[in-house]
ZASEMAR-180739 format. One line per field, with one value per residue: residue number from 0; x, y, z of N, C-alpha, C, O in turn. Coordinates in pm, 1 decimal, decimal comma, m for minus. Atoms other than C-alpha are relative to their C-alpha. Layout:
// ZASEMAR-180739
i	c(NUM; ...)
n_u	c(X; ...)
n_v	c(Y; ...)
n_w	c(Z; ...)
ca_u	c(X; ...)
ca_v	c(Y; ...)
ca_w	c(Z; ...)
c_u	c(X; ...)
c_v	c(Y; ...)
c_w	c(Z; ...)
o_u	c(X; ...)
o_v	c(Y; ...)
o_w	c(Z; ...)
This chain:
// ZASEMAR-180739
i	c(0; 1; 2; 3; 4; 5; 6; 7; 8; 9; 10; 11; 12; 13; 14; 15; 16; 17; 18; 19; 20; 21; 22; 23; 24; 25; 26; 27; 28; 29; 30; 31; 32; 33; 34; 35; 36; 37; 38; 39; 40; 41; 42; 43; 44; 45; 46; 47; 48; 49; 50; 51; 52; 53; 54; 55; 56; 57; 58; 59)
n_u	c(m98,7; m38,8; 103,0; m19,8; m114,0; 43,0; 84,1; m87,3; m74,4; 93,2; 39,9; m117,0; m7,3; 128,5; m4,4; m42,0; 115,1; 88,2; m38,9; 60,4; 48,4; 110,8; 17,4; 69,3; m87,3; m14,8; m127,9; m92,9; m83,2; m90,6; m86,0; m83,5; 85,7; 3,5; m134,3; m20,3; 62,2; m60,7; m127,7; 36,5; 49,1; 145,9; 56,1; 91,8; 120,9; 76,7; 142,9; 41,1; 23,3; 137,0; 92,0; 38,8; 39,7; m101,1; m60,0; 89,8; m16,3; m134,2; m5,3; 70,5)
n_v	c(m29,5; 126,7; 35,8; m86,0; 56,2; 125,8; m33,8; m53,6; 113,2; 85,5; m66,3; 5,6; m94,8; m69,5; m116,6; m115,1; m55,4; m65,9; m138,8; m52,2; 88,4; m64,6; 63,4; m82,9; m71,0; 80,0; m17,9; 111,7; m34,6; m106,7; m53,9; 106,2; 69,0; m85,0; m8,7; 115,6; m28,3; m120,3; 39,6; 52,0; m118,4; m3,8; m110,3; 47,4; m80,6; 37,0; m30,4; m119,8; 30,2; 20,7; 22,3; 138,8; 72,4; m12,8; 130,1; 71,2; m59,1; 32,3; 140,9; 22,8)
n_w	c(101,4; 62,4; 97,1; 116,9; 72,2; 61,3; 114,1; 105,2; 55,0; 74,2; 123,6; 88,0; 111,3; 13,6; m88,5; 80,3; 71,4; m96,8; m24,8; m121,2; m105,5; m69,3; m130,5; m97,9; m94,3; m120,9; m67,1; 23,4; 115,7; m41,5; 106,3; 56,7; 96,5; 119,5; 58,0; 87,4; 128,6; 56,1; 59,9; 133,1; 71,6; m1,5; m76,8; m103,0; m11,2; m118,8; 9,9; m73,5; m140,9; m47,7; 112,5; m24,7; 120,7; 105,3; 29,3; 90,6; 133,8; 49,0; 35,0; 125,7)
ca_u	c(701,0; 788,9; 455,1; 524,4; 862,5; 702,7; 444,4; 711,2; 909,7; 604,8; 508,9; 861,2; 872,0; 501,4; 587,8; 740,8; 401,9; 236,0; 234,1; 13,2; m63,0; m401,6; m434,1; m626,9; m488,5; m462,5; m182,9; m40,5; 97,5; 397,9; 668,1; 875,4; 579,1; 551,3; 928,9; 920,8; 686,4; 844,6; 1177,5; 1000,0; 901,4; 533,6; 323,2; 136,1; m222,6; m411,9; m789,5; m975,3; m989,3; m1312,6; m1467,4; m1655,3; m1778,7; m1461,6; m1322,7; m1629,9; m1582,8; m1210,7; m1269,0; m1504,5)
ca_v	c(m470,6; m835,0; m890,9; m595,4; m744,7; m1083,8; m926,8; m736,7; m1058,4; m1258,9; m998,1; m995,4; m835,0; m748,3; m497,6; m269,9; m224,5; m99,5; 275,0; 325,0; 156,8; 252,9; 186,7; 304,5; 505,3; 220,5; 250,6; m89,8; 64,5; 256,6; 437,5; 123,3; m44,4; 249,2; 255,1; m94,1; 24,1; 366,2; 195,3; 33,6; 386,9; 339,2; 628,3; 564,5; 692,9; 697,5; 685,5; 988,4; 1010,5; 884,2; 793,8; 479,1; 391,6; 470,5; 117,6; m26,1; 214,3; 138,5; m237,5; m204,7)
ca_w	c(750,0; 689,2; 515,9; 286,0; 195,1; 131,2; m97,6; m290,2; m331,8; m442,6; m701,4; m844,0; m1188,0; m1174,9; m902,5; m1169,8; m1339,0; m1018,4; m958,5; m651,7; m320,2; m180,5; 191,4; 492,7; 782,4; 1032,6; 1286,6; 1192,3; 871,6; 994,0; 799,2; 756,3; 580,2; 340,4; 287,3; 134,5; m140,5; m181,0; m250,1; m547,9; m661,1; m575,1; m452,9; m126,5; m129,9; 196,8; 221,8; 350,2; 729,5; 886,1; 549,5; 643,8; 296,3; 106,2; 135,3; m37,5; m328,3; m354,2; m367,8; m660,7)
c_u	c(41,7; m103,3; 11,8; 116,0; m38,2; m85,5; 85,0; 79,7; m89,6; m41,2; 113,6; m1,5; m131,8; m4,4; 35,4; m117,8; m96,3; 50,9; m48,7; m31,6; m105,9; m22,4; m74,5; 100,4; 19,1; 141,2; 99,0; 88,8; 90,1; 89,2; 87,6; m79,1; m3,3; 135,1; 28,1; m54,1; 56,8; 136,6; m21,0; m60,9; m152,4; m44,5; m103,2; m116,8; m79,5; m146,1; m31,3; m25,7; m149,0; m101,5; m40,9; m29,9; 105,4; 60,0; m87,4; 12,9; 136,2; 7,3; m73,3; 93,1)
c_v	c(m127,5; m43,6; 84,2; m51,8; m128,8; 26,4; 50,3; m112,4; m88,8; 62,6; 4,0; 107,0; 73,5; 126,1; 126,2; 66,5; 73,0; 139,9; 51,7; m112,1; 78,0; m74,4; 92,7; 59,0; m73,7; 16,8; m112,3; 22,6; 116,5; 41,7; m107,1; m82,7; 77,7; 2,9; m116,1; 29,8; 125,7; m31,5; m60,1; 109,4; m0,3; 118,5; m56,6; 97,3; m50,0; 39,7; 123,5; m36,4; m5,2; m8,4; m146,8; m77,7; 2,6; m134,8; m78,7; 53,1; m37,2; m145,7; m28,2; 21,9)
c_w	c(m72,3; m104,2; m127,0; m83,8; m71,9; m123,8; m116,6; m65,6; m84,7; m132,6; m101,9; m107,1; m21,7; 85,4; m79,4; m70,8; 93,6; 30,2; 133,8; 97,8; 74,6; 129,9; 93,6; 98,6; 131,6; 56,2; m23,5; m121,9; 38,5; m116,6; m63,1; m101,4; m131,2; m71,2; m94,7; m139,5; m65,2; m61,0; m138,9; m87,3; m16,7; 85,0; 97,1; 7,7; 119,0; m19,1; 83,9; 146,2; 31,7; m113,6; 4,1; m126,6; m109,2; m37,4; m96,9; m142,1; m58,5; m45,2; m130,1; m114,0)
o_u	c(66,7; m67,1; m13,5; 107,5; 1,5; m70,2; 63,9; 100,4; m49,4; m59,5; 89,1; m7,2; m133,4; m86,2; m6,6; m112,8; m187,1; 170,8; 13,9; m58,8; m76,1; m46,0; m87,6; 221,1; 40,9; 237,5; 218,7; 187,9; 50,1; 70,7; 121,8; m21,9; 12,6; 140,4; 100,1; 10,7; 63,2; 178,8; 70,8; m116,8; m204,9; 20,0; m188,9; m97,3; m110,0; m176,8; 45,7; m77,0; m226,8; m214,1; 27,3; m2,7; 84,4; 89,0; m34,8; 6,3; 147,0; 78,0; m44,7; 53,4)
o_v	c(m125,9; m97,9; 34,5; m54,5; m151,9; m40,8; 10,4; m111,3; m133,3; m8,2; 3,2; 226,1; 180,7; 214,9; 235,7; 185,8; 141,8; 160,7; 140,6; m225,2; 180,6; m195,2; 212,4; 39,0; m10,6; 33,4; m95,8; m48,2; 232,6; m3,8; m97,7; m131,8; 20,6; 10,3; m99,8; m1,4; 134,7; 35,6; m61,3; 81,4; 44,7; 153,4; m135,7; 216,0; m168,8; 141,5; 162,4; m144,6; 79,2; 39,4; m232,0; m197,6; m54,3; m158,2; m145,5; m24,2; m60,0; m176,4; m128,0; 7,7)
o_w	c(m192,8; m208,5; m236,8; m206,6; m186,1; m225,8; m231,1; m186,9; m192,2; m231,6; m222,6; m76,3; m82,2; 61,1; m42,1; m100,6; 46,9; 48,7; 191,4; 57,5; 135,7; 129,6; 68,0; 84,9; 235,0; m18,6; 0,4; m140,0; 29,4; m229,5; m180,9; m198,8; m239,1; m193,9; m193,2; m239,4; m187,8; m155,2; m221,0; m193,3; m118,5; 183,8; 57,7; 33,7; 129,7; m81,0; 171,8; 174,7; m12,6; m99,8; m53,0; m131,8; m216,3; m154,7; m185,9; m237,7; m179,0; m141,1; m196,2; m229,7)
């Protein structure tokens, strides 16, 4: 959660232009991590479960 706060602080005013956060379904991203970005009115999009190649497509 602290890393999410640090990122939000570093982005500053650029955070307002972001609408989505695309992330995987790893257990290290709990609800408090998502809450940091949802408080900035960002929509959290999770990758499809067990889609091994999806990350490669998202990074392109």
